[in-house]
PQR file of N, CA, C, O and H, with PARSE charges and radii, in Angstrom:
ATOM      1  N   MET A   1     137.181  81.732 156.114 -0.4000 1.5000
ATOM      2  CA  MET A   1     138.288  82.198 155.299 -0.0000 2.0000
ATOM      3  C   MET A   1     138.937  81.721 154.636  0.5500 1.7000
ATOM      4  O   MET A   1     138.621  80.549 154.432 -0.5500 1.4000
ATOM      5  N   LEU A   2     140.523  82.345 153.687 -0.4000 1.5000
ATOM      6  CA  LEU A   2     141.046  81.249 152.913 -0.0000 2.0000
ATOM      7  C   LEU A   2     142.192  81.598 152.943  0.5500 1.7000
ATOM      8  O   LEU A   2     142.111  82.723 153.436 -0.5500 1.4000
ATOM      9  H   LEU A   2     140.780  83.298 153.853  0.4000 1.0000
ATOM     10  N   PHE A   3     143.309  81.384 152.734 -0.4000 1.5000
ATOM     11  CA  PHE A   3     144.788  82.096 153.425 -0.0000 2.0000
ATOM     12  C   PHE A   3     145.751  81.245 152.220  0.5500 1.7000
ATOM     13  O   PHE A   3     146.133  80.095 152.433 -0.5500 1.4000
ATOM     14  H   PHE A   3     143.375  80.470 152.333  0.4000 1.0000
ATOM     15  N   ASN A   4     146.100  82.046 150.844 -0.4000 1.5000
ATOM     16  CA  ASN A   4     147.134  81.282 150.050 -0.0000 2.0000
ATOM     17  C   ASN A   4     148.748  81.888 150.903  0.5500 1.7000
ATOM     18  O   ASN A   4     149.371  82.920 150.654 -0.5500 1.4000
ATOM     19  H   ASN A   4     145.790  82.980 150.671  0.4000 1.0000
ATOM     20  N   LEU A   5     149.029  80.936 151.815 -0.4000 1.5000
ATOM     21  CA  LEU A   5     150.274  81.012 152.165 -0.0000 2.0000
ATOM     22  C   LEU A   5     152.063  81.413 151.074  0.5500 1.7000
ATOM     23  O   LEU A   5     153.232  81.709 151.319 -0.5500 1.4000
ATOM     24  H   LEU A   5     148.523  80.098 152.017  0.4000 1.0000
ATOM     25  N   ASN A   6     151.205  81.162 149.915 -0.4000 1.5000
ATOM     26  CA  ASN A   6     152.282  80.761 148.878 -0.0000 2.0000
ATOM     27  C   ASN A   6     152.967  82.278 148.401  0.5500 1.7000
ATOM     28  O   ASN A   6     152.289  83.133 147.830 -0.5500 1.4000
ATOM     29  H   ASN A   6     150.255  80.921 149.716  0.4000 1.0000
ATOM     30  N   GLU A   7     154.347  82.448 148.716 -0.4000 1.5000
ATOM     31  CA  GLU A   7     154.549  83.175 148.436 -0.0000 2.0000
ATOM     32  C   GLU A   7     154.310  84.056 147.028  0.5500 1.7000
ATOM     33  O   GLU A   7     153.723  85.120 146.832 -0.5500 1.4000
ATOM     34  H   GLU A   7     154.898  81.754 149.179  0.4000 1.0000
ATOM     35  N   THR A   8     155.035  83.124 146.121 -0.4000 1.5000
ATOM     36  CA  THR A   8     155.176  82.988 144.350 -0.0000 2.0000
ATOM     37  C   THR A   8     154.511  83.332 143.701  0.5500 1.7000
ATOM     38  O   THR A   8     154.613  84.206 142.840 -0.5500 1.4000
ATOM     39  H   THR A   8     155.511  82.259 146.280  0.4000 1.0000
ATOM     40  N   VAL A   9     153.039  82.201 144.225 -0.4000 1.5000
ATOM     41  CA  VAL A   9     151.988  81.756 142.864 -0.0000 2.0000
ATOM     42  C   VAL A   9     151.176  81.793 143.490  0.5500 1.7000
ATOM     43  O   VAL A   9     151.186  81.651 144.712 -0.5500 1.4000
ATOM     44  H   VAL A   9     152.956  81.491 144.924  0.4000 1.0000
ATOM     45  N   SER A  10     150.084  82.035 142.654 -0.4000 1.5000
ATOM     46  CA  SER A  10     148.493  82.367 143.041 -0.0000 2.0000
ATOM     47  C   SER A  10     148.023  80.811 143.231  0.5500 1.7000
ATOM     48  O   SER A  10     148.415  79.878 142.531 -0.5500 1.4000
ATOM     49  H   SER A  10     150.075  82.150 141.661  0.4000 1.0000
ATOM     50  N   GLU A  11     147.146  80.727 144.270 -0.4000 1.5000
ATOM     51  CA  GLU A  11     146.129  79.048 143.731 -0.0000 2.0000
ATOM     52  C   GLU A  11     145.241  79.255 143.239  0.5500 1.7000
ATOM     53  O   GLU A  11     144.699  80.356 143.140 -0.5500 1.4000
ATOM     54  H   GLU A  11     146.828  81.485 144.839  0.4000 1.0000
ATOM     55  N   PRO A  12     144.932  78.368 142.868 -0.5600 1.5000
ATOM     56  CA  PRO A  12     143.542  77.940 142.558  0.2800 2.0000
ATOM     57  C   PRO A  12     142.461  77.086 142.898  0.5500 1.7000
ATOM     58  O   PRO A  12     142.389  75.986 142.351 -0.5500 1.4000
ATOM     59  N   ILE A  13     141.437  77.515 143.898 -0.4000 1.5000
ATOM     60  CA  ILE A  13     140.890  76.573 144.394 -0.0000 2.0000
ATOM     61  C   ILE A  13     139.042  76.496 144.296  0.5500 1.7000
ATOM     62  O   ILE A  13     138.320  77.482 144.151 -0.5500 1.4000
ATOM     63  H   ILE A  13     141.496  78.409 144.343  0.4000 1.0000
ATOM     64  N   THR A  14     138.626  75.220 144.405 -0.4000 1.5000
ATOM     65  CA  THR A  14     137.233  74.981 144.146 -0.0000 2.0000
ATOM     66  C   THR A  14     136.891  74.517 145.452  0.5500 1.7000
ATOM     67  O   THR A  14     137.400  73.651 146.164 -0.5500 1.4000
ATOM     68  H   THR A  14     139.212  74.418 144.523  0.4000 1.0000
ATOM     69  N   ILE A  15     135.279  75.786 145.715 -0.4000 1.5000
ATOM     70  CA  ILE A  15     134.162  75.440 147.052 -0.0000 2.0000
ATOM     71  C   ILE A  15     133.672  75.177 146.471  0.5500 1.7000
ATOM     72  O   ILE A  15     133.439  75.400 145.283 -0.5500 1.4000
ATOM     73  H   ILE A  15     134.865  76.489 145.137  0.4000 1.0000
ATOM     74  N   THR A  16     133.113  74.111 147.810 -0.4000 1.5000
ATOM     75  CA  THR A  16     132.151  72.629 147.142 -0.0000 2.0000
ATOM     76  C   THR A  16     131.301  73.102 148.466  0.5500 1.7000
ATOM     77  O   THR A  16     132.115  73.349 149.356 -0.5500 1.4000
ATOM     78  H   THR A  16     133.302  73.929 148.775  0.4000 1.0000
ATOM     79  N   LEU A  17     129.793  73.341 148.966 -0.4000 1.5000
ATOM     80  CA  LEU A  17     129.475  72.945 149.987 -0.0000 2.0000
ATOM     81  C   LEU A  17     129.008  71.575 150.020  0.5500 1.7000
ATOM     82  O   LEU A  17     129.100  71.073 148.899 -0.5500 1.4000
ATOM     83  H   LEU A  17     129.132  73.140 148.243  0.4000 1.0000
ATOM     84  N   THR A  18     128.460  70.647 151.043 -0.4000 1.5000
ATOM     85  CA  THR A  18     127.747  69.185 151.405 -0.0000 2.0000
ATOM     86  C   THR A  18     126.168  69.684 151.117  0.5500 1.7000
ATOM     87  O   THR A  18     125.503  70.405 151.861 -0.5500 1.4000
ATOM     88  H   THR A  18     128.386  71.054 151.953  0.4000 1.0000
ATOM     89  N   GLY A  19     125.679  69.005 149.617 -0.4000 1.5000
ATOM     90  CA  GLY A  19     124.117  69.331 149.894 -0.0000 2.0000
ATOM     91  C   GLY A  19     123.826  70.247 149.207  0.5500 1.7000
ATOM     92  O   GLY A  19     122.634  70.411 148.946 -0.5500 1.4000
ATOM     93  H   GLY A  19     126.219  68.419 149.012  0.4000 1.0000
ATOM     94  N   GLN A  20     124.648  70.998 148.772 -0.4000 1.5000
ATOM     95  CA  GLN A  20     124.421  72.123 147.754 -0.0000 2.0000
ATOM     96  C   GLN A  20     124.894  71.840 146.635  0.5500 1.7000
ATOM     97  O   GLN A  20     125.749  70.964 146.503 -0.5500 1.4000
ATOM     98  H   GLN A  20     125.616  70.865 148.984  0.4000 1.0000
ATOM     99  N   THR A  21     124.242  72.787 145.283 -0.4000 1.5000
ATOM    100  CA  THR A  21     124.162  73.036 144.459 -0.0000 2.0000
ATOM    101  C   THR A  21     124.587  74.335 143.685  0.5500 1.7000
ATOM    102  O   THR A  21     125.194  74.137 142.632 -0.5500 1.4000
ATOM    103  H   THR A  21     123.547  73.499 145.390  0.4000 1.0000
ATOM    104  N   SER A  22     124.441  75.152 143.920 -0.4000 1.5000
ATOM    105  CA  SER A  22     124.779  76.875 144.178 -0.0000 2.0000
ATOM    106  C   SER A  22     123.920  78.262 145.283  0.5500 1.7000
ATOM    107  O   SER A  22     123.004  77.965 146.050 -0.5500 1.4000
ATOM    108  H   SER A  22     123.948  75.312 144.775  0.4000 1.0000
ATOM    109  N   ALA A  23     124.197  79.019 145.207 -0.4000 1.5000
ATOM    110  CA  ALA A  23     124.505  79.502 146.774 -0.0000 2.0000
ATOM    111  C   ALA A  23     123.325  80.779 145.727  0.5500 1.7000
ATOM    112  O   ALA A  23     123.268  80.615 144.508 -0.5500 1.4000
ATOM    113  H   ALA A  23     124.942  79.261 144.585  0.4000 1.0000
ATOM    114  N   THR A  24     122.358  82.146 146.514 -0.4000 1.5000
ATOM    115  CA  THR A  24     122.209  82.646 146.093 -0.0000 2.0000
ATOM    116  C   THR A  24     122.883  84.217 146.166  0.5500 1.7000
ATOM    117  O   THR A  24     122.550  85.213 145.523 -0.5500 1.4000
ATOM    118  H   THR A  24     122.404  82.279 147.504  0.4000 1.0000
ATOM    119  N   THR A  25     123.826  84.079 147.071 -0.4000 1.5000
ATOM    120  CA  THR A  25     124.302  85.395 146.753 -0.0000 2.0000
ATOM    121  C   THR A  25     125.770  84.815 147.476  0.5500 1.7000
ATOM    122  O   THR A  25     125.777  83.973 148.374 -0.5500 1.4000
ATOM    123  H   THR A  25     124.096  83.270 147.593  0.4000 1.0000
ATOM    124  N   VAL A  26     127.117  85.509 146.831 -0.4000 1.5000
ATOM    125  CA  VAL A  26     128.612  85.067 147.262 -0.0000 2.0000
ATOM    126  C   VAL A  26     128.986  86.546 147.242  0.5500 1.7000
ATOM    127  O   VAL A  26     128.577  87.366 146.420 -0.5500 1.4000
ATOM    128  H   VAL A  26     127.111  86.193 146.102  0.4000 1.0000
ATOM    129  N   THR A  27     129.735  86.753 148.156 -0.4000 1.5000
ATOM    130  CA  THR A  27     130.313  88.337 148.874 -0.0000 2.0000
ATOM    131  C   THR A  27     132.208  87.227 149.130  0.5500 1.7000
ATOM    132  O   THR A  27     132.616  86.376 149.921 -0.5500 1.4000
ATOM    133  H   THR A  27     130.068  86.087 148.823  0.4000 1.0000
ATOM    134  N   GLU A  28     132.773  87.973 147.914 -0.4000 1.5000
ATOM    135  CA  GLU A  28     134.169  87.906 148.159 -0.0000 2.0000
ATOM    136  C   GLU A  28     135.099  88.911 148.457  0.5500 1.7000
ATOM    137  O   GLU A  28     135.407  89.790 147.652 -0.5500 1.4000
ATOM    138  H   GLU A  28     132.442  88.664 147.272  0.4000 1.0000
ATOM    139  N   THR A  29     135.594  88.803 149.683 -0.4000 1.5000
ATOM    140  CA  THR A  29     136.441  89.894 150.283 -0.0000 2.0000
ATOM    141  C   THR A  29     137.947  89.394 150.573  0.5500 1.7000
ATOM    142  O   THR A  29     138.493  88.358 150.952 -0.5500 1.4000
ATOM    143  H   THR A  29     135.344  88.090 150.338  0.4000 1.0000
ATOM    144  N   THR A  30     138.336  90.756 150.169 -0.4000 1.5000
ATOM    145  CA  THR A  30     139.850  90.149 150.150 -0.0000 2.0000
ATOM    146  C   THR A  30     141.667  91.443 151.347  0.5500 1.7000
ATOM    147  O   THR A  30     141.990  92.437 151.998 -0.5500 1.4000
ATOM    148  H   THR A  30     137.893  91.598 149.861  0.4000 1.0000
ATOM    149  N   TYR A  31     141.858  90.796 151.024 -0.4000 1.5000
ATOM    150  CA  TYR A  31     142.769  91.598 152.071 -0.0000 2.0000
ATOM    151  C   TYR A  31     144.331  91.222 151.622  0.5500 1.7000
ATOM    152  O   TYR A  31     144.719  90.479 152.523 -0.5500 1.4000
ATOM    153  H   TYR A  31     141.595  89.989 150.495  0.4000 1.0000
ATOM    154  N   ASP A  32     145.146  91.345 150.892 -0.4000 1.5000
ATOM    155  CA  ASP A  32     146.099  90.945 151.035 -0.0000 2.0000
ATOM    156  C   ASP A  32     147.259  91.924 150.835  0.5500 1.7000
ATOM    157  O   ASP A  32     147.117  93.047 151.321 -0.5500 1.4000
ATOM    158  H   ASP A  32     144.831  91.949 150.160  0.4000 1.0000
ATOM    159  N   LYS A  33     148.382  91.638 150.184 -0.4000 1.5000
ATOM    160  CA  LYS A  33     149.847  92.444 150.661 -0.0000 2.0000
ATOM    161  C   LYS A  33     149.539  93.768 150.364  0.5500 1.7000
ATOM    162  O   LYS A  33     149.771  94.494 151.331 -0.5500 1.4000
ATOM    163  H   LYS A  33     148.498  90.726 149.790  0.4000 1.0000
ATOM    164  N   ALA A  34     148.888  94.650 148.914 -0.4000 1.5000
ATOM    165  CA  ALA A  34     149.144  95.245 148.556 -0.0000 2.0000
ATOM    166  C   ALA A  34     148.342  96.086 148.966  0.5500 1.7000
ATOM    167  O   ALA A  34     148.514  97.280 148.721 -0.5500 1.4000
ATOM    168  H   ALA A  34     148.699  94.060 148.129  0.4000 1.0000
ATOM    169  N   ILE A  35     146.737  95.396 150.057 -0.4000 1.5000
ATOM    170  CA  ILE A  35     146.293  96.576 150.561 -0.0000 2.0000
ATOM    171  C   ILE A  35     146.770  96.526 151.653  0.5500 1.7000
ATOM    172  O   ILE A  35     146.323  97.501 152.258 -0.5500 1.4000
ATOM    173  H   ILE A  35     146.598  94.426 150.256  0.4000 1.0000
ATOM    174  N   TYR A  36     147.603  95.810 152.463 -0.4000 1.5000
ATOM    175  CA  TYR A  36     148.461  96.180 153.653 -0.0000 2.0000
ATOM    176  C   TYR A  36     148.927  96.945 153.346  0.5500 1.7000
ATOM    177  O   TYR A  36     148.614  98.004 153.892 -0.5500 1.4000
ATOM    178  H   TYR A  36     147.966  95.018 151.971  0.4000 1.0000
ATOM    179  N   ASP A  37     149.959  96.982 152.308 -0.4000 1.5000
ATOM    180  CA  ASP A  37     150.665  98.257 152.128 -0.0000 2.0000
ATOM    181  C   ASP A  37     150.062  99.464 152.340  0.5500 1.7000
ATOM    182  O   ASP A  37     150.415 100.517 152.870 -0.5500 1.4000
ATOM    183  H   ASP A  37     150.213  96.122 151.865  0.4000 1.0000
ATOM    184  N   LEU A  38     149.101  99.079 151.820 -0.4000 1.5000
ATOM    185  CA  LEU A  38     148.128 101.141 151.382 -0.0000 2.0000
ATOM    186  C   LEU A  38     148.225 101.431 153.121  0.5500 1.7000
ATOM    187  O   LEU A  38     148.358 102.650 153.223 -0.5500 1.4000
ATOM    188  H   LEU A  38     148.814  98.223 151.390  0.4000 1.0000
ATOM    189  N   SER A  39     148.213 100.818 154.487 -0.4000 1.5000
ATOM    190  CA  SER A  39     147.960 100.812 155.427 -0.0000 2.0000
ATOM    191  C   SER A  39     149.243 101.939 156.158  0.5500 1.7000
ATOM    192  O   SER A  39     150.460 101.948 155.969 -0.5500 1.4000
ATOM    193  H   SER A  39     148.105  99.827 154.404  0.4000 1.0000
ATOM    194  N   GLY A  40     148.318 102.880 157.092 -0.4000 1.5000
ATOM    195  CA  GLY A  40     149.855 104.628 157.602 -0.0000 2.0000
ATOM    196  C   GLY A  40     150.179 103.866 158.880  0.5500 1.7000
ATOM    197  O   GLY A  40     149.697 102.876 159.431 -0.5500 1.4000
ATOM    198  H   GLY A  40     147.330 102.872 157.246  0.4000 1.0000
ATOM    199  N   SER A  41     151.299 104.802 159.174 -0.4000 1.5000
ATOM    200  CA  SER A  41     151.865 104.247 160.071 -0.0000 2.0000
ATOM    201  C   SER A  41     151.898 104.944 161.687  0.5500 1.7000
ATOM    202  O   SER A  41     151.132 105.878 161.924 -0.5500 1.4000
ATOM    203  H   SER A  41     151.690 105.606 158.727  0.4000 1.0000
ATOM    204  N   PRO A  42     152.662 104.520 162.569 -0.5600 1.5000
ATOM    205  CA  PRO A  42     153.134 105.746 163.047  0.2800 2.0000
ATOM    206  C   PRO A  42     154.021 107.002 162.879  0.5500 1.7000
ATOM    207  O   PRO A  42     154.056 107.983 163.621 -0.5500 1.4000
ATOM    208  N   THR A  43     154.725 106.772 161.759 -0.4000 1.5000
ATOM    209  CA  THR A  43     155.209 107.629 161.411 -0.0000 2.0000
ATOM    210  C   THR A  43     155.556 108.121 159.986  0.5500 1.7000
ATOM    211  O   THR A  43     156.542 108.289 159.268 -0.5500 1.4000
ATOM    212  H   THR A  43     154.696 105.975 161.156  0.4000 1.0000
ATOM    213  N   GLY A  44     153.422 108.347 159.951 -0.4000 1.5000
ATOM    214  CA  GLY A  44     153.381 109.412 158.631 -0.0000 2.0000
ATOM    215  C   GLY A  44     153.587 108.681 157.448  0.5500 1.7000
ATOM    216  O   GLY A  44     154.272 109.312 156.643 -0.5500 1.4000
ATOM    217  H   GLY A  44     152.620 108.211 160.534  0.4000 1.0000
ATOM    218  N   THR A  45     153.234 107.574 157.065 -0.4000 1.5000
ATOM    219  CA  THR A  45     153.787 106.736 156.227 -0.0000 2.0000
ATOM    220  C   THR A  45     152.058 107.347 155.089  0.5500 1.7000
ATOM    221  O   THR A  45     150.996 107.445 155.704 -0.5500 1.4000
ATOM    222  H   THR A  45     152.678 107.061 157.719  0.4000 1.0000
ATOM    223  N   PRO A  46     152.084 107.585 153.932 -0.5600 1.5000
ATOM    224  CA  PRO A  46     151.186 107.522 152.702  0.2800 2.0000
ATOM    225  C   PRO A  46     150.769 106.104 153.167  0.5500 1.7000
ATOM    226  O   PRO A  46     151.359 105.147 153.669 -0.5500 1.4000
ATOM    227  N   PRO A  47     149.153 106.451 152.681 -0.5600 1.5000
ATOM    228  CA  PRO A  47     148.640 107.454 153.000  0.2800 2.0000
ATOM    229  C   PRO A  47     147.766 107.968 153.904  0.5500 1.7000
ATOM    230  O   PRO A  47     146.715 108.568 153.677 -0.5500 1.4000
ATOM    231  N   ASP A  48     148.442 107.601 155.299 -0.4000 1.5000
ATOM    232  CA  ASP A  48     148.034 108.263 156.434 -0.0000 2.0000
ATOM    233  C   ASP A  48     149.240 109.195 157.004  0.5500 1.7000
ATOM    234  O   ASP A  48     149.894 108.873 157.997 -0.5500 1.4000
ATOM    235  H   ASP A  48     149.296 107.114 155.483  0.4000 1.0000
ATOM    236  N   PRO A  49     149.474 110.480 156.203 -0.5600 1.5000
ATOM    237  CA  PRO A  49     150.331 111.109 156.513  0.2800 2.0000
ATOM    238  C   PRO A  49     150.529 111.889 157.731  0.5500 1.7000
ATOM    239  O   PRO A  49     151.564 112.384 158.176 -0.5500 1.4000
ATOM    240  N   ALA A  50     149.141 111.905 158.261 -0.4000 1.5000
ATOM    241  CA  ALA A  50     148.841 112.002 160.409 -0.0000 2.0000
ATOM    242  C   ALA A  50     149.514 111.068 161.067  0.5500 1.7000
ATOM    243  O   ALA A  50     149.930 111.386 162.181 -0.5500 1.4000
ATOM    244  H   ALA A  50     148.299 111.503 157.900  0.4000 1.0000
ATOM    245  N   GLY A  51     149.810 109.615 160.531 -0.4000 1.5000
ATOM    246  CA  GLY A  51     150.057 109.079 161.692 -0.0000 2.0000
ATOM    247  C   GLY A  51     149.300 108.426 162.509  0.5500 1.7000
ATOM    248  O   GLY A  51     149.627 108.310 163.690 -0.5500 1.4000
ATOM    249  H   GLY A  51     149.472 109.357 159.626  0.4000 1.0000
ATOM    250  N   THR A  52     148.274 107.943 162.066 -0.4000 1.5000
ATOM    251  CA  THR A  52     147.082 107.678 163.116 -0.0000 2.0000
ATOM    252  C   THR A  52     146.980 105.707 163.019  0.5500 1.7000
ATOM    253  O   THR A  52     146.209 104.833 163.414 -0.5500 1.4000
ATOM    254  H   THR A  52     148.008 108.037 161.107  0.4000 1.0000
ATOM    255  N   SER A  53     148.334 105.795 162.208 -0.4000 1.5000
ATOM    256  CA  SER A  53     147.908 104.435 162.463 -0.0000 2.0000
ATOM    257  C   SER A  53     146.911 103.397 162.109  0.5500 1.7000
ATOM    258  O   SER A  53     146.696 102.354 162.727 -0.5500 1.4000
ATOM    259  H   SER A  53     148.961 106.506 161.887  0.4000 1.0000
ATOM    260  N   THR A  54     146.341 103.814 161.049 -0.4000 1.5000
ATOM    261  CA  THR A  54     145.120 103.124 160.166 -0.0000 2.0000
ATOM    262  C   THR A  54     144.853 101.961 159.382  0.5500 1.7000
ATOM    263  O   THR A  54     145.825 101.206 159.415 -0.5500 1.4000
ATOM    264  H   THR A  54     146.516 104.661 160.547  0.4000 1.0000
ATOM    265  N   TRP A  55     144.048 101.589 158.790 -0.4000 1.5000
ATOM    266  CA  TRP A  55     144.492 100.036 158.296 -0.0000 2.0000
ATOM    267  C   TRP A  55     144.103 100.332 157.140  0.5500 1.7000
ATOM    268  O   TRP A  55     143.301 101.264 157.098 -0.5500 1.4000
ATOM    269  H   TRP A  55     143.258 102.203 158.764  0.4000 1.0000
ATOM    270  N   ALA A  56     144.422  99.811 156.067 -0.4000 1.5000
ATOM    271  CA  ALA A  56     143.544 100.001 154.965 -0.0000 2.0000
ATOM    272  C   ALA A  56     142.184  98.795 155.083  0.5500 1.7000
ATOM    273  O   ALA A  56     142.193  97.622 155.457 -0.5500 1.4000
ATOM    274  H   ALA A  56     145.074  99.054 156.101  0.4000 1.0000
ATOM    275  N   ALA A  57     141.283  99.513 154.681 -0.4000 1.5000
ATOM    276  CA  ALA A  57     139.577  98.395 154.257 -0.0000 2.0000
ATOM    277  C   ALA A  57     140.343  97.051 153.270  0.5500 1.7000
ATOM    278  O   ALA A  57     141.154  97.085 152.345 -0.5500 1.4000
ATOM    279  H   ALA A  57     141.275 100.466 154.377  0.4000 1.0000
ATOM    280  N   PRO A  58     139.885  96.308 153.733 -0.5600 1.5000
ATOM    281  CA  PRO A  58     139.953  95.189 152.265  0.2800 2.0000
ATOM    282  C   PRO A  58     138.984  95.066 151.788  0.5500 1.7000
ATOM    283  O   PRO A  58     137.974  95.030 152.491 -0.5500 1.4000
ATOM    284  N   THR A  59     138.885  94.919 150.001 -0.4000 1.5000
ATOM    285  CA  THR A  59     137.930  95.212 149.081 -0.0000 2.0000
ATOM    286  C   THR A  59     136.886  94.497 149.567  0.5500 1.7000
ATOM    287  O   THR A  59     137.121  93.876 150.603 -0.5500 1.4000
ATOM    288  H   THR A  59     139.706  94.948 149.430  0.4000 1.0000
ATOM    289  N   THR A  60     135.640  94.399 149.040 -0.4000 1.5000
ATOM    290  CA  THR A  60     134.600  93.287 148.715 -0.0000 2.0000
ATOM    291  C   THR A  60     134.312  93.836 147.673  0.5500 1.7000
ATOM    292  O   THR A  60     134.399  95.018 147.340 -0.5500 1.4000
ATOM    293  H   THR A  60     135.449  94.904 148.198  0.4000 1.0000
ATOM    294  N   THR A  61     133.694  92.292 146.750 -0.4000 1.5000
ATOM    295  CA  THR A  61     133.242  91.486 145.590 -0.0000 2.0000
ATOM    296  C   THR A  61     132.074  91.168 145.544  0.5500 1.7000
ATOM    297  O   THR A  61     132.053  89.981 145.871 -0.5500 1.4000
ATOM    298  H   THR A  61     133.623  91.332 147.021  0.4000 1.0000
ATOM    299  N   SER A  62     130.414  91.725 145.199 -0.4000 1.5000
ATOM    300  CA  SER A  62     129.653  90.853 145.164 -0.0000 2.0000
ATOM    301  C   SER A  62     129.952  89.827 143.662  0.5500 1.7000
ATOM    302  O   SER A  62     130.211  90.084 142.487 -0.5500 1.4000
ATOM    303  H   SER A  62     130.431  92.689 144.934  0.4000 1.0000
ATOM    304  N   LEU A  63     129.771  88.713 144.377 -0.4000 1.5000
ATOM    305  CA  LEU A  63     129.725  88.123 142.785 -0.0000 2.0000
ATOM    306  C   LEU A  63     128.147  87.610 142.650  0.5500 1.7000
ATOM    307  O   LEU A  63     127.831  86.572 142.068 -0.5500 1.4000
ATOM    308  H   LEU A  63     129.561  88.504 145.332  0.4000 1.0000
ATOM    309  N   GLY A  64     127.339  88.400 143.207 -0.4000 1.5000
ATOM    310  CA  GLY A  64     125.759  87.440 142.021 -0.0000 2.0000
ATOM    311  C   GLY A  64     125.960  85.925 143.484  0.5500 1.7000
ATOM    312  O   GLY A  64     126.652  85.690 144.474 -0.5500 1.4000
ATOM    313  H   GLY A  64     127.596  89.243 143.680  0.4000 1.0000
ATOM    314  N   ALA A  65     124.447  85.085 142.421 -0.4000 1.5000
ATOM    315  CA  ALA A  65     124.420  84.169 142.005 -0.0000 2.0000
ATOM    316  C   ALA A  65     125.160  83.696 142.062  0.5500 1.7000
ATOM    317  O   ALA A  65     126.160  84.408 141.971 -0.5500 1.4000
ATOM    318  H   ALA A  65     123.885  85.276 141.616  0.4000 1.0000
ATOM    319  N   GLN A  66     125.469  82.098 142.261 -0.4000 1.5000
ATOM    320  CA  GLN A  66     126.582  81.583 141.548 -0.0000 2.0000
ATOM    321  C   GLN A  66     126.488  80.245 141.627  0.5500 1.7000
ATOM    322  O   GLN A  66     126.349  80.076 142.838 -0.5500 1.4000
ATOM    323  H   GLN A  66     124.657  81.519 142.336  0.4000 1.0000
ATOM    324  N   THR A  67     126.468  78.842 140.959 -0.4000 1.5000
ATOM    325  CA  THR A  67     126.249  77.624 140.959 -0.0000 2.0000
ATOM    326  C   THR A  67     127.525  77.206 141.524  0.5500 1.7000
ATOM    327  O   THR A  67     128.385  78.079 141.640 -0.5500 1.4000
ATOM    328  H   THR A  67     126.581  78.980 139.975  0.4000 1.0000
ATOM    329  N   LEU A  68     127.865  75.702 141.994 -0.4000 1.5000
ATOM    330  CA  LEU A  68     128.633  74.963 143.016 -0.0000 2.0000
ATOM    331  C   LEU A  68     128.756  74.046 142.307  0.5500 1.7000
ATOM    332  O   LEU A  68     127.801  73.458 141.801 -0.5500 1.4000
ATOM    333  H   LEU A  68     127.167  74.992 141.900  0.4000 1.0000
ATOM    334  N   PRO A  69     129.816  73.783 142.154 -0.5600 1.5000
ATOM    335  CA  PRO A  69     130.901  74.255 142.680  0.2800 2.0000
ATOM    336  C   PRO A  69     131.878  75.126 142.076  0.5500 1.7000
ATOM    337  O   PRO A  69     132.401  75.061 140.963 -0.5500 1.4000
ATOM    338  N   LEU A  70     132.137  76.550 143.689 -0.4000 1.5000
ATOM    339  CA  LEU A  70     132.563  77.518 142.928 -0.0000 2.0000
ATOM    340  C   LEU A  70     133.734  77.911 142.830  0.5500 1.7000
ATOM    341  O   LEU A  70     134.279  78.301 143.862 -0.5500 1.4000
ATOM    342  H   LEU A  70     131.712  76.603 144.593  0.4000 1.0000
ATOM    343  N   SER A  71     134.570  77.934 141.411 -0.4000 1.5000
ATOM    344  CA  SER A  71     136.399  78.242 141.559 -0.0000 2.0000
ATOM    345  C   SER A  71     137.042  79.419 141.067  0.5500 1.7000
ATOM    346  O   SER A  71     137.120  80.137 140.071 -0.5500 1.4000
ATOM    347  H   SER A  71     134.127  77.618 140.572  0.4000 1.0000
ATOM    348  N   LEU A  72     137.561  79.248 142.496 -0.4000 1.5000
ATOM    349  CA  LEU A  72     138.492  81.577 142.764 -0.0000 2.0000
ATOM    350  C   LEU A  72     139.881  81.012 142.576  0.5500 1.7000
ATOM    351  O   LEU A  72     140.169  79.816 142.626 -0.5500 1.4000
ATOM    352  H   LEU A  72     137.497  78.664 143.306  0.4000 1.0000
ATOM    353  N   THR A  73     140.601  81.891 142.382 -0.4000 1.5000
ATOM    354  CA  THR A  73     141.937  82.272 142.574 -0.0000 2.0000
ATOM    355  C   THR A  73     142.056  83.068 143.760  0.5500 1.7000
ATOM    356  O   THR A  73     141.363  84.072 143.928 -0.5500 1.4000
ATOM    357  H   THR A  73     140.367  82.862 142.341  0.4000 1.0000
ATOM    358  N   LEU A  74     143.192  82.529 144.869 -0.4000 1.5000
ATOM    359  CA  LEU A  74     143.908  82.770 145.182 -0.0000 2.0000
ATOM    360  C   LEU A  74     144.900  83.629 145.158  0.5500 1.7000
ATOM    361  O   LEU A  74     145.927  83.040 145.494 -0.5500 1.4000
ATOM    362  H   LEU A  74     143.755  81.714 144.732  0.4000 1.0000
ATOM    363  N   THR A  75     145.058  84.540 144.965 -0.4000 1.5000
ATOM    364  CA  THR A  75     146.404  85.721 144.866 -0.0000 2.0000
ATOM    365  C   THR A  75     148.023  84.753 145.413  0.5500 1.7000
ATOM    366  O   THR A  75     148.138  83.715 146.065 -0.5500 1.4000
ATOM    367  H   THR A  75     144.223  85.018 144.692  0.4000 1.0000
ATOM    368  N   ARG A  76     148.833  85.470 144.928 -0.4000 1.5000
ATOM    369  CA  ARG A  76     150.132  84.922 146.427 -0.0000 2.0000
ATOM    370  C   ARG A  76     150.388  85.697 147.231  0.5500 1.7000
ATOM    371  O   ARG A  76     150.073  86.880 147.105 -0.5500 1.4000
ATOM    372  H   ARG A  76     148.740  86.314 144.399  0.4000 1.0000
ATOM    373  N   GLY A  77     150.886  85.330 148.033 -0.4000 1.5000
ATOM    374  CA  GLY A  77     150.870  85.686 149.564 -0.0000 2.0000
ATOM    375  C   GLY A  77     151.709  86.418 149.895  0.5500 1.7000
ATOM    376  O   GLY A  77     151.631  86.604 151.109 -0.5500 1.4000
ATOM    377  H   GLY A  77     151.142  84.368 148.135  0.4000 1.0000
ATOM    378  N   ALA A  78     152.890  87.216 149.223 -0.4000 1.5000
ATOM    379  CA  ALA A  78     153.372  87.633 149.080 -0.0000 2.0000
ATOM    380  C   ALA A  78     153.426  89.473 149.334  0.5500 1.7000
ATOM    381  O   ALA A  78     154.425  90.113 149.005 -0.5500 1.4000
ATOM    382  H   ALA A  78     152.953  87.065 148.236  0.4000 1.0000
TER
END
């Protein structure tokens, strides 16, 4: 699990695994402020007009097989 706490800048990162040069399946799961802002609230804020206080689900992206090291960019934390 990786976090970017920088509120103004996206951060490039490199992921390495000792003794590994590839990965057969890589899945990226993202939960950022934009997704958080879609969550409902007890007061009925859209997209949850019934006010059930649900959380918006994270996005999941399959990156397939990857050569390591893997370079990604973490979106800004705000």
